[in-house]
Wavefront OBJ file of the C-alpha trace (Angstrom):
o trace
v 160.516 -33.261 -3.765
v 158.930 -33.054 -0.328
v 159.646 -30.037 1.823
v 158.764 -29.611 5.494
v 157.393 -26.084 5.030
v 155.140 -24.382 2.514
v 156.708 -20.948 2.600
v 157.982 -18.691 -0.174
v 161.533 -20.059 -0.118
v 160.327 -23.670 -0.245
v 157.990 -22.894 -3.135
v 160.796 -21.195 -5.044
v 163.008 -24.276 -4.596
v 160.171 -26.509 -5.719
v 159.486 -24.421 -8.834
v 163.188 -24.315 -9.682
v 163.421 -28.106 -9.419
v 160.366 -28.559 -11.637
v 161.811 -26.199 -14.253
v 165.032 -28.222 -14.325
v 163.141 -31.394 -15.233
v 160.390 -30.029 -17.457
v 162.141 -28.478 -20.431
v 160.281 -27.239 -23.513
v 156.938 -28.333 -22.095
v 154.216 -27.166 -19.769
v 153.753 -28.254 -16.183
v 150.843 -27.910 -13.799
v 151.348 -27.573 -10.078
v 148.323 -28.225 -7.895
v 148.311 -27.117 -4.295
v 145.922 -28.660 -1.846
v 144.269 -26.916 1.051
v 146.453 -28.917 3.436
v 149.581 -27.039 2.338
v 147.793 -23.713 2.492
v 146.396 -24.463 5.955
v 149.817 -25.503 7.234
v 151.429 -22.359 5.840
v 148.738 -20.221 7.467
v 149.221 -22.019 10.793
v 152.985 -21.498 10.657
v 152.589 -17.783 9.847
v 150.241 -17.383 12.807
v 152.509 -19.241 15.234
v 155.531 -17.147 14.208
v 153.654 -13.990 15.125
v 153.046 -15.119 18.698
l 1 2 3 4 5 6 7 8 9 10 11 12 13 14 15 16 17 18 19 20 21 22 23 24 25 26 27 28 29 30 31 32 33 34 35 36 37 38 39 40 41 42 43 44 45 46 47 48
């Protein structure tokens, strides 16, 4: 699943989709700095 934004709603959708496919097991989700930087940039631009 690829989402255009890294905000709270997008993360919730992503986690829900993972939980649908990973039953009775553990999953690891790794975020890179690119997603965090983009989210920070979008938060800053919304404030302007």
